[in-house]
N, C-alpha and C positions, 0 to 999 in steps of 0.2 A: 525597363529593367526587370519588370515582373516576368517577362517572357524569358529573359536570360537566366533569372533565378530558377524558374520552373524547369528549364532545360538542364541546368546543373543538378538540381535536386533529383529530377527523374533519372538521369543517367547514374548519379552517385548511389541512389537507393537501389536501383536494379543491379548495379555492379556489386555492391556490398551484399545484397541478398544472394546473388549467385556464388560469391566467394564463401559466404557463410554456409550455404547448403553444401558446397563441395567439402569444406572442412568437417561439417557435421556428418556427412556420409562416410568420410574416412574414419572418424572416431567411432561411428556406429559399427562399422565393419570390424575394427579391432576389438572393441568392447564385446561384441557378440561372440567373436572367436574365443575371447578370454572367458566369457560367462558360460560357454557351452561345457566347460569342465565340470560344472556343478550338476549338469543334467544327469538324471538317474539316481542321484543321491536322495536319501529319505531322512526326514526328521519329524515323522508323523504322517507326511504325505510325500509323494514323489515329485521331485523338481523336474518339470517337463520343459521341452523346447519353447512352448508358448510362454511359460513363466520367464524364461531367460530373455525372450524377445521383448516381453512387456517391461522387464527390469531395465533393459538397455534403452528402450524408448523413453522411459521415465527419467533416465540419467542424462538425456540430451539437453534439457534446460540448463543443467549445471555446466555442461560444455559450452553451451551458447553464451552463458554469462562470462566465462573465461575467454572466449574467442572474440567477442564483439569488438573490443578496441583494436585487435590485430586485423580483423576483417575490414573494419572501417578504414584503417590505414591503407591496406592493400587495394580495396575497391576505389577509394578516393584518389590514390596515386594513379591507378589505371585510367580513371576518367580525366584527370588533369593532364596526364601525359598524352592521351588520345586527342584531347582538344588542342593541345599544343602542336602535335604532329600534323593534324589536319588544318591547322591555321585558324580554327574556329575561335580559339581564345584570343588570337590577334584581332579578329573582327570584333569580339566582345570589348576588347580594350579600346579600339577606335570608336566604338559606340558609346563610350563613356564609363566603362567599368574599370575604375582605377584600382590600385593595390588594396587600399583600405576598404573599398566596397566589396572586392573579392574576398577579403579576410572576414568581413562581417557576414557575408553570404555563407561562407563555410562554417563560421562559428554558430550560426543559427542551425545549420545542418547538424553540427556536432552536438548542440544542445538536445536536439531530438533523439540522437543516438544515445546520449547520456541518460536521458529519461527512460528510454527503452532498456538500457543496461541495468539501471536501478530497479525497474519494475521486475525484470527477469530475476535479478539476484536477490531481491527482498521478498517477492511474493511467489512467483512461479517455481523457481528452482527449489526453495526449501520445501514447499508443499509436495512437489514431484519426488524429491529425494526421500521424504518421510514415507510417502506411499510406496516407493520402490523398496525401501528397507523393510517395511511391514510385509510386503508380498514375499520377499525372500525369507523373512523370519517365519512367516506362516507355513512355508513349505519345508524349510530346513530345521524348524523347531525353535530357534532362538537366534538372537544377534548379540554378540559380545565382542570384547576386545581384551586380549591377554588372558591370563589364567584367573585373575581375580575380579575382572569387570571394572566398574567405575567406583571411585571413592569420592565422597563429597563431605563437606563439613558445614555445620550450622550452629549458631549460638542462640539460645532462647533464655533470656534472663541471665541468671548466674550459671546455668548449666550449658554444656556444649555437647554436640552430638556428632559422631562419626558414622556416616551412612555408606554402606556398600551395596551396590546393585550389580548382580552377576551378569544379567543380560536383559534384553527386551524380548518379550514373549510373542506368541503368534498374533494375538489381538491387540498388541501395543502395550500390554501390561508389563510391569516390572517383575522380574522373577529372581529368586534367590536373594531376598532382601535381608540385610543384617543392620541393626541399629545399636550403636554403643553410646550410652549416656554417661557423662562425667559431671561430677558436682563441682562446686566452686574451688575445692582444694585439689582438683585434678584426679580424684579417685573415681573409679567406676561405680556408677549408681545402678545401672541396669543393662541388660542385654536383651534384645528382641530379635527373634528370627522368624521370618515369614516366607512361605513358599512363593507368594506372589503379592502384588499390591497394585491397586488402581489409583490414579491421581484425579482428584476433583479440583480443577484449577479455580473454580468460582469460590470455593470455600477454603482453599489452602489446606486441604486435608488429604492424607494418604489413607486409603482403606486397606489394611493388611489382612490377608487371608491365611488360614491355617497357622496361627501364631503360637510360638513358644516363647514365653517371657520369663526372665530371671531377674529378680530385684534384690539388691543388697540392702538390708534393713539393719540399722543400729539401734539397740534398745537396752537401757541399763548398762551401757558400756560394753555390750556384747553385740557382735555382728552375726547375722544369719542370712541364709539365702532362701528366698521364697520363689517357688516356681509355679507357673500357671499355664494352662493351655486354653486357647480360645479359637473359635471358628473365624472370627473377624474382630478387628480392632481399629479404631480411628486414631490416627496420629497427626496432630496439627503441625504443619511445616510450610515454609515459604519456598522450598525446593520444588521447582516445577518439572514437568516431564521434559521440557526443552533443555533444562539444565542437565538432566541425566543423559539426554541424547547427545548433548555437547561433549560429555565425557566419554560416551561410547562411540560417537561418530566424529567426523571432521568438523571443526568449528566454522570453517569457511562456507559450510552448507546451511548455516543458520541465518535467519533474518537479522538485520542490523539491530532492531530493538531488543530481540531475544538475546543477542550477543552482549549488548550493553547491560541488560539486567543480570546476565550471568557474571559479567565482570564486577558489577556492584556487589553481587552476592559473595564472590570470592574475596574481594577486598574487605567487606564487612566482617568476614570470618577469618581474617588474617592469613589467607592463602595467596600464593603467588599467582598473579593475573597477567604477567608480562606477555605471555604468548597470546592470550585472548585479547588483550588491549591492542596489540599490534594488528591482529586480525580484524578487530573492530574498526580501527582507523583505515585499514586497507579497504574495508567494505565502504567506508565513507568516501574515500578519494578515488576508488577504482572507476566509477562511472565517469568522473571528470577526465579520465584518460582519453575518452573519445574526442574531447576538445583539443587536447594536445595532438592527437593523431591527424585531425583534419588540417590543423595549422602546419604540421610537418609535411603534409601532402601538397600544400599550396605552391611552394617554389617549383614543383615539377611542371606547372603550367607555363613557366617562364623560360624553360629550357628549349633548345633547338634540337629536334630529333631527325635522324636519318631514317630511312625505311627499315623497319624491323627493329628499331632501337628501343621500343617500349618494353620488350621482354626483360632487358637488363635492368631497367629501372623498377619494374614490378618485382623482380627478384630481389633488388635492393630493399624494396618496401617489406618483402617477406622477412628478410634478415633483420631489418630494423624492428619489426613487430616481435620477432622471436627474441631479439636481444632485450627488448623492454620486458617481456614476460620473464626472462631469466633474471634480469636485474631486480625485478619486483620480488622474486622468490629469494634471491641472494640477500637482499636487504632485510627480508623478513627473518631469515635464519640468523644472519649476523647480528641483527638488533636483539634477538632473543638471547643469543649467547653472550653478547657484550653489554647487555642491559641498557641499551640506548633508549632515548625517549620514544615511546610508541608512536606518537603523532608524527615526529620528524622522520622516523624510520619508514612509516607508511607513505609519507608525502615525498620523500627524497627521489624515487624513480621518476615520478611525474614531474617534479621540479626540474630535474636534470634534462629530461626530454623537452620540457617547455623552453628551457634556455637554448637547446639545440635547434628547435623549430623556429623560435623567434630570431636566433642568430642567422639561420639560413634564409629566413624571410627578409631580414634587414640587409644582408649582404647581396643576395641574388636579385631580390625584387626592387628594393629601394635604391641601392647603389648602382646596380648594373642595368 
């Protein structure tokens, strides 16, 4: 049985790798064409073709994370269909590989792909995405979203703070920082404006540079405004650079633990976290999609193929993979609009496809 398992694993891994490389090459081509529109623009330095090429290369891990369940399905379907067409799988069955052993074999393979998907999505892709965005910001001057940048909120004791960050600067610093402090009665206590800020994650401190601070002071029943200018000022806060990046960039590019901490921060400060909760649970369940995909591919080994019939089934696998990707996105948007349970919203596509794959396995493999 070890020989049979090694044969299936070797063919499946090589097929999945080939399909993944083909899809990545396609995404690389289209992304590069789109990125070339920035070439020649300046934001302190000229954005060169080499910068565009490096940016697109660093974006590939994010595409790999999104594509892996689909390429696992397509590659595994191709292997199972080819084994069925050449009657190799029939020989495996007569050698003692029953349906449940075949299912266990593919589930072990799916677990390996699930671990790979998790590693890419939680470690490689976020680091590569941050590096890519910093490279682009270094050449074009800054990285922002909308006209006002990112808004965050934090409560410290009885006081609350509304924080606005306009953009990420060339070296990863925060630029255009505004901090509005409100007292327990909801009245503004101070305003702080800084040209830039650097985040010390170890000390939970922002170091503000070129600071202009206005403080509202009440004394003897009279209120007055005190202004001050400082070259630098330390502001204690639990808002991390990753939280600011989540507001400026896409949340699906964050690591799972960073996304969880950001959701906790939003909830503790009374802000809506529905969108980010759904994204968090999608990050949790998405690697498990590889298990669903390999189970969905198993019934193809029990079909009878004519010459040249594999292409139609592989095309069906492509359509199934695309439909899963679309369903995953549709449930995410619908759950956010309808305020559905984030965990159920994220788990629903995988659960639906699990029922389909197990139904196909029971009907085609066990009954027929």
